[in-house]
C-alpha positions in Angstrom: -12.9 3.2 8.8 -12.1 -0.2 7.4 -8.5 -0.1 6.0 -8.2 -3.7 4.9 -4.9 -4.2 6.8 -5.6 -7.9 7.7 -6.0 -9.3 4.1 -8.7 -12.0 3.8 -9.9 -11.5 7.3 -11.2 -8.0 6.4 -13.4 -9.6 3.7 -15.2 -11.9 6.2 -17.4 -11.4 9.2 -14.3 -11.8 11.5 -13.2 -8.3 10.7 -12.9 -6.2 13.9 -14.9 -3.3 12.4 -17.7 -5.6 11.6 -17.8 -7.0 15.1 -17.2 -3.7 17.0 -17.8 -0.5 15.1 -16.7 1.8 17.9 -13.4 2.9 19.4 -11.8 0.6 22.0 -11.8 1.4 25.7 -14.3 2.0 28.6 -15.8 5.1 26.9 -15.7 3.8 23.3 -19.5 3.9 22.9 -19.9 7.4 24.3 -20.5 10.2 21.9 -17.2 11.7 20.6 -16.8 15.4 19.8 -16.7 16.2 16.1 -13.2 16.5 14.7 -12.2 19.6 12.9 -9.0 21.2 11.5 -5.8 19.7 12.8 -7.4 16.5 14.2 -8.9 15.8 10.8 -5.6 16.3 9.0 -3.7 14.2 11.5 -6.2 11.4 11.3 -5.9 11.4 7.4 -2.1 11.3 7.6 -2.2 8.4 10.2 -4.7 6.5 8.0 -2.4 6.7 5.0 0.6 5.7 7.0 -1.2 2.6 8.3 -2.6 1.7 4.9 1.0 1.6 3.5 2.6 0.3 6.7 5.4 2.9 7.0 6.8 4.8 9.9 6.7 8.6 10.5 10.2 9.5 9.5 9.9 7.6 6.2 6.6 9.2 5.5 8.0 12.6 6.1 10.9 11.9 3.8 8.4 10.9 1.0 6.4 14.1 1.6 9.6 16.3 1.4 10.7 14.5 -1.8 7.2 15.1 -3.3 7.2 18.8 -2.2 10.6 19.4 -4.0 9.3 18.0 -7.3 7.2 20.0 -9.8 3.5 19.0 -9.7 0.8 18.5 -7.2 2.4 17.5 -4.0 -0.4 15.2 -2.7 -0.5 13.3 -6.0 3.3 12.9 -6.0 3.2 11.7 -2.5 0.7 9.0 -3.4 2.8 8.1 -6.4 5.9 7.5 -4.2 3.8 5.3 -1.9 2.3 3.3 -4.7 5.7 2.7 -6.3 7.2 1.0 -3.3 8.2 -2.6 -4.0 6.0 -4.1 -1.2 3.0 -2.2 -2.6 3.7 -3.4 -6.1 3.9 -7.0 -4.9 0.5 -6.5 -3.2 -1.0 -4.9 -6.4 0.4 -7.9 -8.4 -1.9 -10.2 -6.3 1.0 -12.2 -4.8 0.0 -11.2 -1.3 -3.3 -10.7 0.5 -2.1 -7.7 2.5 0.7 -5.2 2.3 2.2 -6.7 5.5 2.4 -10.1 3.8 4.0 -8.5 0.7 6.5 -6.7 2.8 7.5 -9.9 4.5 7.8 -11.8 1.2 10.1 -9.0 -0.1 12.2 -9.1 3.1 12.6 -12.8 2.7 14.2 -12.3 -0.7 11.5 -13.9 -2.9 11.5 -11.2 -5.5 13.9 -9.8 -8.1 13.8 -6.5 -10.1 15.4 -6.7 -13.6 16.9 -10.1 -12.7 18.6 -8.7 -9.5 17.5 -9.8 -6.1 15.9 -7.0 -4.1 14.9 -7.5 -0.5 14.2 -3.8 0.4 10.4 -3.1 0.7 10.9 0.6 0.2 12.6 0.2 -3.2 10.9 2.5 -5.7 10.1 0.8 -9.0 10.5 2.8 -12.2 8.7 2.5 -15.5 10.1 -0.3 -17.7 11.3 -2.4 -14.7 10.3 -6.1 -14.5 9.4 -7.5 -11.1 9.2 -11.3 -10.8 9.4 -14.1 -8.2 12.9 -15.5 -8.0 13.3 -19.0 -9.6 14.1 -20.6 -6.2 10.9 -19.1 -4.7 8.3 -20.1 -7.4 6.9 -22.9 -5.3 6.5 -21.0 -2.1 3.0 -22.0 -0.8 2.1 -18.6 0.6 2.7 -16.9 -2.8 0.8 -19.4 -4.7 -2.1 -19.4 -2.2 -2.2 -15.6 -2.4 -2.3 -15.7 -6.2 -5.3 -18.0 -6.1 -7.1 -15.9 -3.4 -6.6 -12.6 -5.2 -7.3 -14.0 -8.8 -10.5 -11.8 -9.0 -8.5 -8.6 -7.9 -8.3 -5.9 -10.6 -4.8 -5.0 -11.8 -3.9 -1.3 -11.9 -3.5 0.1 -15.5 0.0 1.4 -14.7 1.4 -2.2 -14.5 1.1 -5.3 -16.7 0.8 -8.5 -14.7 1.4 -12.1 -15.8 0.0 -14.1 -12.9 0.9 -17.5 -14.4 4.6 -16.6 -14.7 4.6 -14.6 -11.5 5.9 -11.5 -13.3 4.9 -7.8 -13.7 6.1 -5.0 -15.8 5.8 -1.3 -14.8 4.3 0.7 -17.7 4.2 4.2 -16.2 3.9 6.1 -13.0 0.6 5.7 -11.2 -1.9 8.5 -11.7 -4.2 9.8 -9.0 -7.4 8.4 -10.6 -5.8 5.0 -10.7 -5.3 4.9 -7.0 -8.7 3.9 -5.7 -8.2 4.4 -1.9 -10.4 6.7 0.2 -7.6 9.2 0.7 -7.8 13.0 0.9 -4.2 13.8 0.2 -4.9 17.6 0.4 -5.4 17.3 4.1 -1.9 15.7 4.5 -0.3 18.6 2.5 -2.1 21.1 4.7 -0.9 19.4 7.8 2.8 19.4 6.7 2.5 23.0 5.4 1.9 24.5 8.8 
């Protein structure tokens, strides 16, 4: 499945899935057995982990936090993942991939409510303002990404001002606003064993 991990490359013919749509290795083209149960659940969890670029322990912590809150656990898990600062920067259109957004955050190009934040896992809250720091407004990679992603739709849970490189979080993201091919119920079933 195409996860769009490589930014612009995944939009072109150079994408690995477009060139070779079979698993790597000597027996990649051989018929694979149908996956059921545990394998399907595990594959879904790994897919979500790779989309958001986080490690197992951190993902497990997000799941446990979502399980402790009232509400639908799978939707709360996706809310946590969407509210990460690196994902918000990606959704703002200031990076072509979540990896690029993560690196921009780590390099200290962003501030939240006028305070420098260089932690990609920082969870944004409604009402917070995320913007590029004044010293980083001319960074070529951020400006190039803004031009590349100009056509990208902005989620309804945030308000983005692309000209001033600023976004305001309006509310928590809802499940219907997260347009990713994720079956979060399989992840809940996996961790509930």
